[in-house]
N, C-alpha and C positions, 0 to 999 in steps of 0.2 A: 205602821210605817213599813215601806217596802225597800228599805236600804239596809244592807249589812255593812258594818264597818270591818274592813278586811286589813289585817296587819300581819306581816311576816316578820318575825323577830329572830335575831341571831346574836347570842352573846351579850344580851342587854337585859337581863332579868329584872333588875331594879328599875331600869328606865321604863320598860314596857308596863310594869305594874303601876308606875306613876302615871303613865300616859292614859291608861284605861280606867283610872279612878272614877271619872264622871260618867262612864258608859254603863249606867244601870238601867235595866228595862229597855235596852236598845239592842237589836240583833248585832252580835259581834262574831267574828271568826278570826281566831289568832292561830297562825301557823308557827309552831315552835320549831324553827328550821335548823336548830342545832342539836336536837334530841334531848333537851334538858327536861327530864321527867319531873323533877321537883317543881320547876316553873310551870309545867303543864298542869300539875295537880293544883297549884295555887290559883291559876287562872280558872280552872274548872270549878273550884270551890267558890269563886267569886261570881259564878254564873255565866262564864263565857264559853262559847263553843270553841273547841281547839282541835287541831290536827298536830300530832307530834311525830317527827321523823325518827327513823331508826338511828340515824347519825347525822352529822353536818351535811347540809346540801347547799347548792348554789342559789344565788338570788333568783334566777329565772325559774327555778323549780318552786321556790316559795310563791312567786307570783302565779304560776300555773295552778298551784294547789288552792290558792284563795278563790280563783275563778271556778275551778271544778267543784268546790264544796259550798259555794254560795247558794242559799236556799231562797233568796229574794230576787225581785226583778232587777234591782240595782245593787252594785257593790262599790263602796267608796274605799278606794285603795289609799292608804296613808302610811307614813313612816312610823316606826315604833317609838320615835322620840317626839312626835308632833301631836299634841292633844287635839281632839275634835271639838269644834264649837257646836255643841249639841243643839242649841236654840236655832241654829240656821238650817238644820236638816229638813224640817217640813217644807220650807220654801224652796230648798234645793230640789227636793223630790217633785214638787209641783212644777218647777221650772223645767226639769228634765222630761216630765210627762207632756207638758204643753208643747215642747219643741220636738217630741218624738226623737230624742237624741240617741246616738250611740254612745257618745262620750260627752261629759260635761267637765271642763277643767276650771278649777277655781284658784285664785291666788292664795297665798299663805300669809296669815297675819304675822307681822314682825316689824322691825324698824322701817321697812319699806315693803313693796310688793315683791315677794320672793318667788321667783320662777327663773328659769335659765336666762331669759332676756327681759328684765323688768320694763325697759322702755317700750317694748312692743306690747306688753300686757296692758299698759295704760290705754292704748288705742283700741285693743280688742274688747276691753270691758264695756265700751260704749256702743259696740256694734252687736245688734241682736241677730244678725244674719249668721248662717253657718260659717265656720272657719274654712278657709281654702285648704285643701289637702296638703299643700306645701308646709303647713304649720305642724305637721304630725310630730316632729321631733320636739319642738319647743314646748308644746302644750303639756307635756308630761316628762320632760327630761328629769325634773324633780317630781317624783311620783305623788307626793303628799297632796291631798285634795283632788284626786282624779276619780270621777264617778263613771263607772262602766255599766252599760246595759248588759246584764249577765248573759242573756240568750245570744246576743250578737257577739259577745266576746267568746263564748263557747263555740260558736260557729267557725271561728277563725283560729282557735287555740291550737288545733292539731298541727297546723303548719309551723307555728311557733315552736312547739315541742319537737318537731322533726328537725328544725334548723338549728335550734339553740346549742346543741352539743358541739357543733362544728363551725358555727357562724358567730364571730365575735361581736358583730353589731347587735344581732338578735339576743345574744347571751347577756350583754352588758346593758343594752337599752330595750329590755323586754317589753315594757309597757308602751313606749313610743312605737316599737315595731308592731305590736298588737293593734294600736290605734291606726296605724297606716293601713292595716288589713280591714279593720272594722269600718273604715270610711267608705268601703265599697258597698256597704249595706245600709248604714245609717250615719247621719252627719255628726260632726263634733261642734260643740258650742262652748262659749265662755260664760261662766257665771260671774256676775258683777261684784260679789262679796266673798270674803274669805270663809272657808269652812273648817280650816285647821290653823293651829298656832305653831309657829316655828319654835321647835324645842332645842335643847342643848345638843350640839353635835358632838359625838364621840370622836376621839382621834382615830386616824386611819391605822389599820393593823397590817404591817408588811407581810404577815403570814396568810392574809386573806387571799384566796384565788382571784386573780384579776386586779390585784392591788396596783399594778403598773399600767392601768388602762389609759392614763393620760400621757404616757411616754410616747415619743415621736413614732417609734416603730409600731407600737401598739395601735396608735391612731391610724397609721397607714393601713394596717391590716383591717381595722374596723371599717375604714372608708371603702376598701376593696370588697369587703363582705356586705356592706350596705348596697353597693352596686349589684352584687349578686342577688340580694334580696329584692331589690327594685326590679331587676330583670325578671324574676319569677312573677311578680305582680303584674308587670307589663305584659307578660305572656297571657295572663288571665284577662286583663282589661287594659289595652294599649292607651286609651285616652286618660284613664285614671292614673296609670303608671307615669305618664308624662307630667301630670300635675304634681305627683309626689316628687318627681325629680327636680322640680323647680326649687325645692328646699335647699339644695346644694349644702347639706348639713356641714360637711367638713371644709369645703372650700370657703364658705362665707365666714367661718370662724377662724380660718387659718390653722386648723388643727393638724393638718398634714399636707 
């Protein structure tokens, strides 16, 4: 199988150990993003490839690490509390190869279809055509179950790494931002079945950088930084940039 399960974990040692219990004989890459050496040793003893940071890092850095260290054609980015439905992986890989996709986004199994806007997922799941670029934010606002074509992701990762330290949209919504860039190279598709299961969500931690991302002023800054990001893309490909701008991410949601 040419899929690596990529997980970046922070402060959730017990949770991530439970999450990866069924990932035996499956390529895994776990970024221990808080520098927890004990957890890193436990994961390695279980046969998982790991990268451990020197100290706590931000979310976007964890995502970049997963992509840079993946050794397979595809990397399935998921959350450290969402177990993978292993039986679905061969069909997911076949689907991605058949579509020559850059991104394949799958719903998450839970009480309902869990992604940022469930009602729109119902429509997308019955459509085998590539997703319009305007969906770039929705298809992975919740990262779990997002399959990335590693080579394509690497091609566009440098710009993410350049922007993330100062651009709040790219820093907070790293995978959607990367998907926006990847669409210039290969299309995004929706897989019709879940590949991950919605796990127990841990409470928010006010000490976590970016904790106030949903506050009004933070949303305004994100919106402005998204426009800066789209302006860069439009400079590279005006037609494609115009399609991305149709998303109106913050306007349609009333976020700012």
